[in-house]
N, C-alpha and C positions, 0 to 999 in steps of 0.2 A: 736747347740748341738744336736746330733742325738739321736734316741731312744735307740740304743744299749748302749750308754754311760749312759743314764738315766735308762735303764733296765725296762721300762714300755711298755706293749703291750696291745692293745685293741682287744678283740676276740668276734665276733658275732656268735651265735649258732642258727641254724634254720632260716626259712624264715624271721620272724619278727625281730629276733636278728641281722641278717645280714643287713637288711635294716636300722635299727636304727644305727648300727655301721657305715654303709656307710654314713648316713646323718651327724653323728658326725664328721667323718673324713673330709667330704667336708666343714663343717662350721668352725670347730675349731682345727682340727688335723693336721695342716701343719707340715710335717716332722715326724708325729707320726707313729709308727709301728702298723699296724692293719691288721687283717685277719678274714675271715669268713668261717664257715663250715656249709654245708647244704646237705640234701639228695636229693634235687630237682634241677635238672640241669637247667630247665627253669627259676626257681626263681633266681638262681645264675647269669644267663645271664642278668637279668634285673637290677643287682646292678649297682649303680653309685658311684660317689665320690672317685673313685680310690681304693676302697677296693679290696684286693686280695681274691677272693672266691675260695674255694676248696670243691670238692664233696667228701662226705663220704658215705660208704655203697653202692657204685655203683654196685658191683657184686651182692650183696644180694637183693637190691631194684630196680635194673634196671634203676637207675638214675631218678626215678619218684616220689620220696618222700616217707614219712613214712606212709601215709594214716591215720594220726592221731593216730597211734598205738605206745604207749610208748616203747614196747619191740623192735619195729623196730628201733626206734631212739637210744635206748641203745645199741643194737647189732651193728648198723652202726658205732657208736663211738668206740666200742671195736675193730671192724675190722680194723679201720684206726688210732688207738691210737698212734702208733709210728710216723706216718706222722703228726698228730695233734701236738704232743709234739715237733717235730722237728722245728715247726714254733714259738715256745715259748722258745727255749732253752737258749736264751740270756737274758730272762726277769727275773727280781726279783719280780716284781709286775705285776699281770695280771688282767685287768678289763674285766669281762665277761658280755655281755648283751644278754638276751634271753627273749622269750615270752612263758609263761606257758599255759597249756591247750592243746597244740598240741603234736604231736608225737616226732618230732625231738628236739624241745626246751625242753620239759619236760623229754624226755628219754635220750638224749645225754648229756645235761648239767651237771647232777650229775656225770656222768662217767668222763667227762673232768676235772671238778673241783677236784674230788678225785685224779686223776692222777697228776694234777698240784701240789696239796698239798703234795703228796708223793715225788715229786721232790724238795720240799723245797720252792716252790713259795708262795708268799703271794697273796691271791685272794680276789677281791672285785667283787661281782656279783650283777648286776642290773637285776631284774626279773619283767617283765610286767605281771600284772594281767588282764585278758580279760575284755572287756566292758560288762556291765550288759546285753545289748541287744544281746550278742552272745549266751545267753542261759545258763540254769542251768547246763547242762551236762559239758560244757566247763569250767565253773567256778568251778565245783566240781573236775574236772580233775586237774585244777590249784592248788586247795587246797591239792590234793594228792601229787602233785609235791613238794610242799613247804617244808615239813619236810626233804626230801632228800637233798635239797639245804642247809638247816640250818645245817645239819650234816657235810657238806664237804666244805662250804665256810667260809673263815675267817671273812668276813663281807658280810651280805646279805641286799640289799636294795630292798624292794618290792614297785613297782610303779603301782598303779591301773590306767589303761588307762582312766577310767572315771574322775579321779582327774587330770590327765595330760591334758585332753581336757576341763576341767572345764572353763566356761566363753567363750568358742568358739563354743557353740552349734549352734549359728545362722550364723556362717561363712560357706561358701561353703566348701565342704569336702577337696579339694586340699589345700585351704588356711589354714584351721584348722589343717590339717596334717602337713603342713610346720611349723606353729607356735609351735605346740606341739613337733615336732621333734627338733626344734631349742632349746627349753627349756631343753629337755632331753639331747641334745648334750652338753649343758653347764655342766650338771652333769657328763656325761661320760668323758668329756675332762678336767674337773676341775683340777684334780691332774696333768695331763700332762702340762697344761698351767702354773700352779704354779711352776712346776719343771723346765720348759725350758725357761720361759720368764725372761730375765734380769730385775731386778727391785730393788727398795730400800728395800723391805721386801719380802724375798723369802722363799719358802718351800723347804726343802731339803729331799733327799731320806730316810735318817735315821729316820727323824721325821714321814714321811709317813708310812714306814714299821712298826714303833712302834705303830702308831694309828690303823692300819688295822689289825695287828696280833691278831687273836682270839677276835675281837671286838664284834662278834655276830650280832645282828640286828642293822640296821641304817635306817635313813630316809633322803630323798633328798628334798631340797627346793630351790626355785628360786624367785627372785624379782628384779624389775627394777624401777627406778624413775629418774626424772629430775626436774629442777627448783631450786629456792632459798633454799628451805628446803629439798633438795633431800636426805640428810643423814637420817633425821628423817623419811621421807616418805618411803624410801626403807626398813628400818627396820620394820616399821609398816606393810608394804605390806608383808614382809617375815613372820611376825607373823600370818598373816591371810591366808597364802598360803594353798590351798586345799591339796597340796602334803604333807604338814606338819600337816595335820588334824586340820587346823585352829589354829596352834600354840601349840597344845598339846605336840608334840614331842620336841619342844624347851623348854617348861617349865620343862620337866623331863630329859633333856639331861645331860649326864655326861661329854661329850666332843664334840667339834665341829671342823670340818675342814672347814675353811671359805675362800672363794675366793672373794676379792673385785676387781671388774673389772671397770676401769674408764679411762678417758682421762688424758691428761697432766694438766688439770685444777683441779685435785683432791687436796684437802687441808688436811694437817695433822689434823686440827680441825675436819674434817668430819670423818676421820678414828677413832678419839677418840669418837665421838658421836655414831658411829656404834658399836664400841666395848663395850662402857659403857651400851648402851641400851640392847645389847644382854646379857651381864652379869646380868643385872637386871631381865630379864624375864626368864633366864635359871635356872637350878638347884640351889636352895638356899643353903647357908652354913648351916651345922649342925654339930653335934658332931662327925659324921663319915666322914665328908667331909669338912675339915677346909679351903680348898682353893676355894671351889665352882667349877663351871664348868671350864674345861680345854679347851682352844681355841688355835688351831694352825692356824694362819692366814697368808695369802700371798696376795700381791697386784700385779695385772697385769695392766700395763699402755698401752693403745692401742688407737690410734687416732680415731678408729671407735666408741669409747665410749665417745668422747668429748661431754660435756653437760649433761651427765647422769652417774649414778652409777648402776651397776648390782651386785647383791649378789648371789653367789651359795654356798650352804652349805650342808655338810653331818653331820647329828646329830646322835651321837652314844648313844645307850641306856646304854651301859656298857663300862667301860674303866679302865684299870689298868696301872698306871704309870710304866715306864721301871724300875725305881729304886725298886719299890715294887716287880715286877716280878723277878728281880735279887736276892733280899733279900729272896723271897719265895723259889727260886730255890736253893740258898745256904743253906737255912735252911733244905730243903728236903734232900739235899746231905749229910749234917751232920747227920741227923737222920738215914738215910739209912746206912751211914758208921758205926754208933754206933751199929746198928742192925746186920750188917754183920761182924763186927769186933770182935765179941766174939768167937774167934777160939776155946777156951777150953770148950765152953758150948754146950752140946748136944742139948738143947732146941733151942738155937740160930741157930745151923746148920740145924735143921729140921724144923724150923719155916716156915710156908707157904707151906710145901710139902704135907700137908693133907694126903690123903690115900696112898701117895707114900713115907711116912716118913721112911718106913723100906726098901725101894729100894736103892740099891747102887747108889751113885751119878755118873754123867757123868763128869769126870774131864779131861780137856785138857790144857796142859801148865799151870797148877796151877789154872785154872778157872773152877768153877762149871757151866757147860753149862745148868744145869736145872734151874738156876736162869735166869729170862727173861733178854734179852739184855739191855733194858732200865734201869733195876735196876743195872746190873753189871757195866754199863757205867755212872751211876748216872745221867741219863737223866730224868728230871721231865716232865711228860706229862701235857700239859696245858688243854687238853680236853679229 
């Protein structure tokens, strides 16, 4: 099943984002549609993994990068926005990976996400936070980038590189980098693998879009275990994952997208153990949450995982069931209809016109064009 049919595309932005996307494509993205955008021609040439790299802002920046200047990255993306969007035109879900603190990642990514959202794409953004040793200036730049991403991404996953490399400090740099990239690749390609891999328990695109749409902040976790008690061990390891802040994100999660990756020796009993333990440690039932945490789970069976179980999870801080969103939208439409339907009432006609209340309305084909389009068409804004 190809990526066009699945409608999911992986996009790397900036030098770091493109390299992480290339690593994910090489390790887990067989058949996945993936593309990278950067302002540095030399960096693009070094990409591996089959990622299709494209230069942006070439005329403005002479193909030599943004120099760490956010405005350069932002203008480069704006210059080549039609070309960028052309590579995602068949997508319904776009997974974006970027590194904050630099010029291209921090400057171009919000522009790209905003444009994707305007085209109706659902976006999931993985944003890397710089290492502590990279210095205070770069960390501050990353913190400045963060609010812009929160405004334009449907779901934002912040990944501190210090946490991603936790436990690998004593390894040689190439080995540590490979291991960390492998873990992140699991998160970047989680949804792709769940969508495309035939299995007994599959994730479908409708469920995916429902979970990601306007989900806000999320956190990514990974764990692996083997042996007789591997189902218990892998959930315990997940709870202590540095990426999940030692389990804090799990205990407060309202929804999880869970991938269980295993070989043909996976037993139904082990799936039950994993699911039950996760429900126990996640958000507890209360008066406002009668069903507890919502878990969308998929299983990928692959001979490479024989003898072990690997868990990859996206933990969502907030989540609204599709039924509630539909009910809320219907309620808003009815309220708006009642408000606009009082044709004989001067107060109703002028309501919301403020200082323009005495100005003649702009009417075309029976519609008051002074009323915002989203109100005239009864479109409820989620954010």
